[in-house]
C-alpha positions as a Markdown table, in Angstrom:
| # | Residue | x | y | z |
|---|---|---|---|---|
| 1 | Met | 77.7 | 61.2 | 73.9 |
| 2 | Ser | 76.1 | 62.4 | 77.2 |
| 3 | Gln | 79.6 | 62.3 | 78.7 |
| 4 | Gly | 80.9 | 64.5 | 75.9 |
| 5 | Val | 78.1 | 67.0 | 76.4 |
| 6 | Ala | 78.9 | 67.1 | 80.1 |
| 7 | Thr | 82.5 | 67.7 | 79.3 |
| 8 | Thr | 81.6 | 70.5 | 77.0 |
| 9 | Leu | 79.4 | 72.1 | 79.6 |
| 10 | Ala | 82.1 | 71.8 | 82.2 |
| 11 | Gly | 84.7 | 73.3 | 79.9 |
| 12 | Asn | 82.6 | 76.4 | 78.7 |
| 13 | Thr | 80.8 | 77.2 | 81.9 |
| 14 | Pro | 82.6 | 79.9 | 83.9 |
| 15 | Pro | 83.6 | 78.8 | 87.4 |
| 16 | Ile | 81.2 | 79.6 | 90.1 |
| 17 | Thr | 82.9 | 81.4 | 92.9 |
| 18 | Glu | 81.3 | 81.7 | 96.3 |
| 19 | Lys | 80.9 | 85.4 | 97.3 |
| 20 | Arg | 82.7 | 86.0 | 100.6 |
| 21 | Lys | 81.4 | 88.3 | 103.2 |
| 22 | Lys | 83.6 | 91.4 | 103.5 |
| 23 | Asn | 85.5 | 91.8 | 106.7 |
| 24 | Leu | 85.8 | 95.3 | 108.1 |
| 25 | Leu | 89.5 | 94.8 | 108.9 |
| 26 | Ser | 90.5 | 92.9 | 105.6 |
| 27 | Asp | 88.3 | 93.1 | 102.5 |
| 28 | Gly | 86.2 | 96.1 | 103.4 |
| 29 | Gln | 89.1 | 98.5 | 103.1 |
| 30 | Gly | 86.9 | 101.3 | 101.8 |
| 31 | Thr | 84.8 | 101.3 | 104.9 |
| 32 | Leu | 87.7 | 101.1 | 107.2 |
| 33 | Ala | 89.5 | 104.0 | 105.4 |
| 34 | Ala | 86.4 | 106.1 | 105.7 |
| 35 | Ile | 86.2 | 105.5 | 109.4 |
| 36 | Leu | 89.9 | 106.4 | 109.9 |
| 37 | Ile | 89.9 | 109.6 | 107.8 |
| 38 | Ser | 86.6 | 110.9 | 109.0 |
| 39 | Pro | 88.1 | 112.9 | 112.0 |
| 40 | Thr | 90.6 | 114.5 | 109.6 |
| 41 | Met | 87.9 | 115.3 | 107.0 |
| 42 | Leu | 85.8 | 117.0 | 109.8 |
| 43 | Val | 88.7 | 119.2 | 110.8 |
| 44 | Ile | 89.3 | 120.1 | 107.1 |
| 45 | Leu | 85.6 | 120.9 | 106.8 |
| 46 | Phe | 85.7 | 123.4 | 109.7 |
| 47 | Val | 89.1 | 124.8 | 108.9 |
| 48 | Val | 88.8 | 125.1 | 105.1 |
| 49 | Gly | 85.3 | 124.3 | 103.9 |
| 50 | Ile | 83.4 | 126.7 | 106.2 |
| 51 | Pro | 85.7 | 129.7 | 105.6 |
| 52 | Ile | 85.3 | 129.2 | 101.8 |
| 53 | Leu | 81.5 | 129.2 | 102.1 |
| 54 | Leu | 81.6 | 132.3 | 104.3 |
| 55 | Ser | 83.8 | 134.0 | 101.7 |
| 56 | Leu | 81.3 | 133.1 | 99.0 |
| 57 | Arg | 78.6 | 134.6 | 101.1 |
| 58 | Glu | 80.6 | 137.7 | 101.9 |
| 59 | Ser | 81.5 | 138.3 | 98.3 |
| 60 | Val | 77.9 | 139.0 | 97.3 |
| 61 | Tyr | 77.3 | 141.5 | 100.1 |
| 62 | Leu | 78.5 | 145.1 | 100.5 |
| 63 | Lys | 79.0 | 146.9 | 103.8 |
| 64 | Ala | 77.5 | 150.4 | 103.8 |
| 65 | Thr | 80.1 | 153.1 | 103.9 |
| 66 | Ala | 78.2 | 156.1 | 102.5 |
| 67 | Val | 76.5 | 158.6 | 104.8 |
| 68 | Asp | 72.7 | 158.6 | 104.8 |
| 69 | Pro | 71.7 | 162.1 | 103.7 |
| 70 | Thr | 68.5 | 162.0 | 105.9 |
| 71 | Thr | 70.1 | 161.0 | 109.2 |
| 72 | Gly | 73.7 | 162.0 | 108.6 |
| 73 | Leu | 74.9 | 158.6 | 109.9 |
| 74 | Ile | 76.5 | 155.6 | 108.2 |
| 75 | Pro | 73.8 | 152.8 | 108.2 |
| 76 | Glu | 74.8 | 149.6 | 109.8 |
| 77 | Gly | 74.6 | 146.2 | 108.2 |
| 78 | Glu | 75.2 | 144.9 | 104.7 |
| 79 | Ser | 73.2 | 144.8 | 101.5 |
| 80 | Phe | 73.0 | 142.1 | 98.9 |
| 81 | Val | 74.8 | 143.3 | 95.6 |
| 82 | Gly | 75.1 | 140.0 | 93.7 |
| 83 | Leu | 78.2 | 140.0 | 91.5 |
| 84 | Ala | 78.9 | 143.7 | 91.8 |
| 85 | Asn | 82.0 | 143.1 | 93.9 |
| 86 | Phe | 83.5 | 141.1 | 91.1 |
| 87 | Thr | 82.4 | 143.4 | 88.3 |
| 88 | Asp | 83.8 | 146.4 | 90.2 |
| 89 | Ile | 87.2 | 144.8 | 89.9 |
| 90 | Phe | 87.1 | 145.6 | 86.2 |
| 91 | Asn | 84.7 | 148.5 | 86.1 |
| 92 | Asn | 86.5 | 150.6 | 88.8 |
| 93 | Pro | 90.1 | 149.6 | 88.6 |
| 94 | Gln | 92.7 | 151.0 | 91.0 |
| 95 | Thr | 95.6 | 152.1 | 88.8 |
| 96 | Val | 99.0 | 151.8 | 90.4 |
| 97 | Ser | 102.6 | 152.1 | 89.2 |
| 98 | Gly | 104.9 | 149.2 | 89.7 |
| 99 | Val | 107.6 | 147.2 | 88.1 |
| 100 | Trp | 105.2 | 146.1 | 85.3 |
| 101 | Gly | 104.1 | 149.6 | 84.5 |
| 102 | His | 100.9 | 151.5 | 85.1 |
| 103 | Met | 98.0 | 149.0 | 85.4 |
| 104 | Asp | 95.2 | 147.8 | 87.6 |
| 105 | Arg | 96.2 | 147.0 | 91.1 |
| 106 | Leu | 94.8 | 143.5 | 90.9 |
| 107 | Val | 96.5 | 142.8 | 87.6 |
| 108 | Asn | 99.8 | 144.1 | 89.1 |
| 109 | Ser | 99.4 | 141.7 | 92.0 |
| 110 | Phe | 98.6 | 138.9 | 89.7 |
| 111 | Trp | 101.8 | 139.4 | 87.7 |
| 112 | Asn | 103.8 | 139.7 | 90.9 |
| 113 | Val | 102.4 | 136.3 | 92.2 |
| 114 | Thr | 103.1 | 134.6 | 88.8 |
| 115 | Phe | 106.6 | 136.0 | 88.7 |
| 116 | Phe | 107.4 | 134.9 | 92.2 |
| 117 | Thr | 105.9 | 131.5 | 91.6 |
| 118 | Val | 107.9 | 130.7 | 88.4 |
| 119 | Val | 111.2 | 132.1 | 89.6 |
| 120 | Cys | 111.1 | 130.9 | 93.2 |
| 121 | Val | 109.9 | 127.4 | 92.5 |
| 122 | Gly | 112.3 | 127.0 | 89.6 |
| 123 | Leu | 115.3 | 128.0 | 91.7 |
| 124 | Glu | 114.1 | 126.0 | 94.7 |
| 125 | Thr | 113.7 | 122.9 | 92.6 |
| 126 | Ile | 117.3 | 123.1 | 91.3 |
| 127 | Leu | 118.8 | 123.8 | 94.8 |
| 128 | Gly | 116.5 | 121.3 | 96.5 |
| 129 | Val | 117.6 | 118.5 | 94.2 |
| 130 | Ala | 121.2 | 119.4 | 94.7 |
| 131 | Met | 120.7 | 119.4 | 98.5 |
| 132 | Ala | 119.0 | 116.0 | 98.3 |
| 133 | Leu | 122.0 | 114.6 | 96.4 |
| 134 | Ile | 124.4 | 116.0 | 99.0 |
| 135 | Met | 122.4 | 114.7 | 101.9 |
| 136 | Ala | 122.0 | 111.2 | 100.3 |
| 137 | Arg | 125.7 | 110.6 | 100.2 |
| 138 | Ala | 127.5 | 108.8 | 102.9 |
| 139 | Phe | 130.3 | 110.9 | 104.4 |
| 140 | Arg | 131.6 | 112.0 | 107.8 |
| 141 | Gly | 129.4 | 114.7 | 109.4 |
| 142 | Lys | 126.4 | 113.9 | 107.2 |
| 143 | Gly | 124.0 | 114.5 | 110.2 |
| 144 | Phe | 125.5 | 118.0 | 110.8 |
| 145 | Val | 125.1 | 118.9 | 107.1 |
| 146 | Arg | 121.5 | 117.7 | 107.0 |
| 147 | Ala | 120.7 | 119.7 | 110.1 |
| 148 | Ala | 122.4 | 122.8 | 108.6 |
| 149 | Ile | 120.4 | 122.5 | 105.4 |
| 150 | Leu | 117.1 | 122.0 | 107.1 |
| 151 | Ile | 117.4 | 124.8 | 109.7 |
| 152 | Pro | 116.2 | 127.6 | 107.3 |
| 153 | Trp | 113.0 | 125.7 | 106.7 |
| 154 | Ala | 112.3 | 125.4 | 110.4 |
| 155 | Ile | 112.7 | 129.2 | 111.1 |
| 156 | Pro | 109.3 | 131.0 | 111.2 |
| 157 | Thr | 108.7 | 133.0 | 108.0 |
| 158 | Leu | 108.2 | 136.3 | 109.7 |
| 159 | Ala | 111.4 | 135.9 | 111.7 |
| 160 | Ser | 113.3 | 135.1 | 108.5 |
| 161 | Ala | 111.7 | 138.1 | 106.8 |
| 162 | Arg | 112.9 | 140.5 | 109.5 |
| 163 | Met | 116.4 | 138.9 | 109.4 |
| 164 | Trp | 116.6 | 139.3 | 105.6 |
| 165 | Gly | 115.3 | 142.8 | 106.0 |
| 166 | Leu | 118.4 | 143.6 | 108.0 |
| 167 | Ile | 120.6 | 141.9 | 105.5 |
| 168 | Phe | 119.1 | 143.9 | 102.6 |
| 169 | Asp | 119.0 | 147.2 | 104.5 |
| 170 | Ser | 120.8 | 150.1 | 102.8 |
| 171 | Asn | 123.6 | 149.7 | 105.4 |
| 172 | Gly | 123.3 | 146.0 | 105.5 |
| 173 | Val | 125.6 | 143.1 | 104.7 |
| 174 | Met | 124.3 | 142.7 | 101.1 |
| 175 | Asn | 125.4 | 146.2 | 100.0 |
| 176 | Ile | 128.8 | 145.5 | 101.7 |
| 177 | Ile | 129.1 | 142.3 | 99.6 |
| 178 | Val | 128.1 | 143.8 | 96.3 |
| 179 | Gly | 130.0 | 147.1 | 97.0 |
| 180 | Gln | 127.1 | 149.3 | 95.9 |
| 181 | Lys | 124.4 | 151.3 | 97.6 |
| 182 | Ile | 121.2 | 149.6 | 96.4 |
| 183 | Leu | 117.9 | 150.3 | 98.0 |
| 184 | Trp | 116.7 | 146.6 | 98.2 |
| 185 | Leu | 113.7 | 147.4 | 100.4 |
| 186 | Ala | 112.3 | 150.2 | 98.3 |
| 187 | Asp | 109.5 | 149.9 | 95.8 |
| 188 | Asn | 111.6 | 148.7 | 92.8 |
| 189 | Val | 112.8 | 145.6 | 90.9 |
| 190 | Tyr | 115.5 | 145.0 | 93.5 |
| 191 | Ser | 112.9 | 144.4 | 96.2 |
| 192 | Gln | 111.5 | 141.6 | 94.0 |
| 193 | Trp | 114.8 | 139.9 | 93.9 |
| 194 | Ala | 115.3 | 140.4 | 97.6 |
| 195 | Val | 112.1 | 138.6 | 98.3 |
| 196 | Ile | 113.1 | 135.8 | 95.8 |
| 197 | Val | 116.4 | 135.3 | 97.6 |
| 198 | Ala | 114.8 | 135.1 | 101.0 |
| 199 | Asp | 112.1 | 132.7 | 99.8 |
| 200 | Val | 114.5 | 130.4 | 98.0 |
| 201 | Trp | 116.8 | 130.3 | 101.1 |
| 202 | Lys | 114.0 | 129.4 | 103.4 |
| 203 | Thr | 112.0 | 126.8 | 101.3 |
| 204 | Ala | 114.5 | 125.1 | 99.1 |
| 205 | Pro | 115.2 | 122.6 | 101.9 |
| 206 | Phe | 111.6 | 121.6 | 101.8 |
| 207 | Ile | 112.0 | 120.3 | 98.2 |
| 208 | Gly | 115.3 | 118.8 | 99.2 |
| 209 | Leu | 113.7 | 116.9 | 102.1 |
| 210 | Leu | 111.0 | 115.3 | 100.0 |
| 211 | Thr | 113.5 | 114.6 | 97.2 |
| 212 | Leu | 115.8 | 112.9 | 99.7 |
| 213 | Ala | 112.9 | 110.6 | 100.7 |
| 214 | Gly | 112.5 | 109.6 | 97.1 |
| 215 | Leu | 116.2 | 109.0 | 96.6 |
| 216 | Gln | 116.4 | 106.7 | 99.6 |
| 217 | Thr | 113.9 | 104.3 | 97.8 |
| 218 | Ile | 116.2 | 103.8 | 94.8 |
| 219 | Pro | 118.1 | 100.5 | 95.2 |
| 220 | Thr | 121.9 | 100.8 | 95.1 |
| 221 | Asp | 122.0 | 97.8 | 92.8 |
| 222 | Val | 120.7 | 99.9 | 90.0 |
| 223 | Tyr | 123.6 | 102.3 | 90.2 |
| 224 | Glu | 126.1 | 99.4 | 90.4 |
| 225 | Ala | 124.7 | 97.9 | 87.3 |
| 226 | Ala | 124.8 | 101.2 | 85.5 |
| 227 | Arg | 128.5 | 101.7 | 86.4 |
| 228 | Val | 129.3 | 98.2 | 85.2 |
| 229 | Asp | 127.6 | 99.1 | 81.9 |
| 230 | Gly | 129.9 | 102.2 | 81.6 |
| 231 | Ala | 127.4 | 104.9 | 82.5 |
| 232 | Asn | 128.9 | 108.1 | 83.9 |
| 233 | Ala | 127.6 | 110.3 | 86.7 |
| 234 | Trp | 125.5 | 112.5 | 84.4 |
| 235 | Gln | 123.9 | 109.5 | 82.7 |
| 236 | Gln | 123.1 | 107.9 | 86.0 |
| 237 | Phe | 121.5 | 111.2 | 87.2 |
| 238 | Thr | 119.4 | 111.7 | 84.0 |
| 239 | Arg | 118.4 | 108.1 | 83.3 |
| 240 | Ile | 118.1 | 106.6 | 86.8 |
| 241 | Thr | 117.9 | 109.3 | 89.5 |
| 242 | Leu | 115.4 | 111.8 | 87.9 |
| 243 | Pro | 113.0 | 109.2 | 86.5 |
| 244 | Met | 112.8 | 107.2 | 89.8 |
| 245 | Val | 112.6 | 110.3 | 92.0 |
| 246 | Lys | 110.0 | 112.1 | 89.8 |
| 247 | Pro | 106.9 | 111.1 | 91.8 |
| 248 | Ala | 108.3 | 112.6 | 95.0 |
| 249 | Leu | 109.8 | 115.6 | 93.2 |
| 250 | Val | 106.6 | 116.5 | 91.3 |
| 251 | Val | 104.5 | 116.4 | 94.5 |
| 252 | Ala | 107.1 | 118.6 | 96.3 |
| 253 | Val | 107.1 | 121.1 | 93.4 |
| 254 | Leu | 103.3 | 121.1 | 93.4 |
| 255 | Phe | 103.1 | 121.9 | 97.1 |
| 256 | Arg | 105.7 | 124.7 | 96.8 |
| 257 | Thr | 103.8 | 126.1 | 93.8 |
| 258 | Leu | 100.6 | 126.4 | 95.7 |
| 259 | Asp | 102.3 | 127.8 | 98.7 |
| 260 | Thr | 104.1 | 130.5 | 96.8 |
| 261 | Met | 101.0 | 131.6 | 95.0 |
| 262 | Arg | 99.4 | 132.6 | 98.3 |
| 263 | Met | 102.6 | 134.4 | 99.5 |
| 264 | Phe | 101.9 | 137.0 | 102.1 |
| 265 | Asp | 104.0 | 137.1 | 105.2 |
| 266 | Leu | 107.5 | 137.2 | 103.6 |
| 267 | Pro | 107.0 | 140.3 | 101.5 |
| 268 | Trp | 104.8 | 141.9 | 104.1 |
| 269 | Gly | 107.3 | 141.5 | 106.9 |
| 270 | Met | 110.4 | 142.1 | 104.8 |
| 271 | Ile | 109.4 | 145.0 | 102.4 |
| 272 | Gly | 106.2 | 146.2 | 104.0 |
| 273 | Pro | 102.7 | 147.2 | 102.8 |
| 274 | Gly | 102.0 | 149.7 | 100.0 |
| 275 | Lys | 105.0 | 148.5 | 97.9 |
| 276 | Tyr | 103.4 | 147.6 | 94.6 |
| 277 | Ser | 106.5 | 145.9 | 93.2 |
| 278 | Val | 106.1 | 143.1 | 95.7 |
| 279 | Glu | 102.4 | 143.3 | 96.5 |
| 280 | Thr | 100.6 | 139.9 | 96.0 |
| 281 | Ile | 96.9 | 139.1 | 95.8 |
| 282 | Ser | 96.9 | 138.0 | 99.4 |
| 283 | Met | 98.4 | 141.3 | 100.5 |
| 284 | Phe | 95.9 | 143.2 | 98.4 |
| 285 | Ala | 92.9 | 141.3 | 99.9 |
| 286 | Tyr | 94.3 | 141.9 | 103.4 |
| 287 | Val | 94.5 | 145.6 | 102.8 |
| 288 | Glu | 91.0 | 145.7 | 101.5 |
| 289 | Asn | 89.8 | 143.8 | 104.5 |
| 290 | Asn | 91.5 | 146.3 | 106.9 |
| 291 | Gln | 89.8 | 149.1 | 105.1 |
| 292 | Leu | 86.4 | 147.5 | 105.9 |
| 293 | Arg | 85.7 | 146.6 | 102.3 |
| 294 | Tyr | 84.9 | 143.0 | 103.2 |
| 295 | Gly | 83.0 | 142.2 | 100.0 |
| 296 | Ser | 85.8 | 143.2 | 97.6 |
| 297 | Ala | 88.4 | 141.5 | 99.9 |
| 298 | Ala | 86.4 | 138.2 | 99.7 |
| 299 | Ala | 86.1 | 138.6 | 95.9 |
| 300 | Tyr | 89.9 | 139.0 | 95.6 |
| 301 | Ser | 90.4 | 136.0 | 97.8 |
| 302 | Leu | 88.1 | 133.9 | 95.7 |
| 303 | Leu | 89.8 | 134.9 | 92.5 |
| 304 | Leu | 93.1 | 133.8 | 94.0 |
| 305 | Phe | 91.5 | 130.6 | 95.1 |
| 306 | Ala | 90.2 | 130.0 | 91.6 |
| 307 | Tyr | 93.7 | 130.7 | 90.2 |
| 308 | Ile | 95.3 | 128.2 | 92.5 |
| 309 | Val | 92.7 | 125.5 | 91.7 |
| 310 | Ile | 93.3 | 126.0 | 88.0 |
| 311 | Val | 97.1 | 125.8 | 88.4 |
| 312 | Ala | 96.8 | 122.7 | 90.6 |
| 313 | Phe | 94.5 | 121.0 | 88.1 |
| 314 | Leu | 96.8 | 121.7 | 85.1 |
| 315 | Phe | 99.8 | 120.6 | 87.2 |
| 316 | Val | 98.2 | 117.3 | 88.1 |
| 317 | Arg | 96.9 | 116.7 | 84.5 |
| 318 | Leu | 100.1 | 117.7 | 82.6 |
| 319 | Leu | 102.8 | 116.4 | 84.9 |
| 320 | Gly | 101.0 | 113.6 | 86.6 |
| 321 | Ala | 101.5 | 114.6 | 90.2 |
| 322 | Asp | 100.6 | 111.7 | 92.4 |
| 323 | Val | 99.4 | 113.6 | 95.4 |
| 324 | Ile | 98.0 | 110.6 | 97.2 |
| 325 | Gly | 100.8 | 108.1 | 96.3 |
| 326 | Asp | 98.9 | 105.1 | 97.6 |
| 327 | Glu | 100.2 | 102.1 | 95.6 |
| 328 | Glu | 97.9 | 99.7 | 97.4 |
| 329 | Ser | 94.8 | 101.6 | 96.4 |
| 330 | Arg | 95.9 | 101.7 | 92.8 |
| 331 | Ala | 96.6 | 98.0 | 92.9 |
| 332 | Ile | 93.1 | 97.3 | 94.3 |
| 333 | Thr | 91.5 | 99.5 | 91.7 |
| 334 | Ala | 93.4 | 97.7 | 88.9 |
| 335 | Gln | 92.4 | 94.3 | 90.3 |
| 336 | Arg | 88.8 | 95.3 | 90.4 |
| 337 | Lys | 88.9 | 96.6 | 86.9 |
| 338 | Lys | 90.5 | 93.3 | 85.7 |
| 339 | Gln | 87.8 | 91.3 | 87.5 |
| 340 | Lys | 85.0 | 93.3 | 85.8 |
| 341 | Glu | 86.6 | 92.8 | 82.4 |
| 342 | Leu | 86.9 | 89.0 | 83.0 |
| 343 | Ala | 83.3 | 88.9 | 84.1 |
| 344 | Lys | 82.1 | 90.8 | 81.1 |
| 345 | Ala | 84.1 | 88.5 | 78.8 |
| 346 | Ala | 82.6 | 85.4 | 80.5 |
| 347 | Arg | 79.1 | 86.8 | 80.0 |
| 348 | Gly | 79.9 | 87.4 | 76.3 |
| 349 | Arg | 81.1 | 83.8 | 75.8 |
| 350 | Ala | 78.1 | 82.1 | 77.5 |
| 351 | Pro | 75.6 | 82.3 | 74.6 |
| 352 | Leu | 78.3 | 81.0 | 72.2 |
| 353 | Ala | 78.9 | 78.0 | 74.4 |
| 354 | Lys | 75.2 | 77.0 | 74.5 |
| 355 | Ser | 74.8 | 77.2 | 70.7 |
| 356 | Thr | 77.8 | 74.9 | 70.3 |
| 357 | Ile | 76.4 | 72.3 | 72.7 |
| 358 | Ser | 73.0 | 72.2 | 71.0 |
| 359 | Ser | 74.8 | 71.7 | 67.6 |
| 360 | Gly | 76.7 | 68.8 | 69.0 |
| 361 | Glu | 73.5 | 67.2 | 70.3 |
| 362 | Ala | 71.8 | 67.6 | 66.9 |
| 363 | Gln | 74.7 | 65.8 | 65.3 |
| 364 | Ala | 74.3 | 63.0 | 67.9 |
């Protein structure tokens, strides 16, 4: 009977595993990763983190601009005003007239940013996927076609803005093509579409490049099996290409969305300042900064920052954008979660095993 008890104990007792010491170059991947990315995180801290903190500080201060009646001079320095720079946005609006009608200047800039983001990113996604499909095909002169598609993305934004400004001039090529005298660079709805055309031309190759990287990871055997099963080209695209390229495509669209929301140099260099039909929040904040209203400029910048953070959060939550894309980290996390569940289940079975053994001994 003692042999049976020993067998029962051996069968119900969870195996004892010896805890191995983590190696910095093998098991301790978290420590190694922290060491490797620490220089990059320090650069991000100085380039991004410190300016954000300084903007927060500047947004609660106001530079003196009124003349002191006793001295007749403008006092130097700044005074703490709390949230007055934010409340003045709504209490003292700057009414302007643009494409969206008569409204507050900040609200007008907000609608311009939203309109540019939705239209530009939508068109760039369609054209970018089409470019990726073209570049992924094997044909003679493929290298030349890839270079021609990617050249617009490599051109500096301000240079492309000046180039498109000449194209959309009243005597430019665009009016010759359409056969009409349209003032594309004036303050009207045509200037919005001129900016959209220039932005799509320049940055659609970016989405095409990232989508091409995702296309090259799809095995050709999948398409061959689909063709054997009778799937046509459209069915292969919707049921194979799009689902398998979705991770890279979603990340590309996310990056372009965030980049378009802070648009500044393209409308500024192409249309110019003071054109409310194309003025973005970044342009508005820049104008306020040049007029020495640093507190309000910082407030507008922080509002844009909050808008971008909200859009990025919703984008990641709703569309599942895998920004990091580290499959090894996800596998390690899943393995650790599974080990915790097994350990928890083993602890839950341990009391039941002891009671069963004591019952068997009583019967003996």
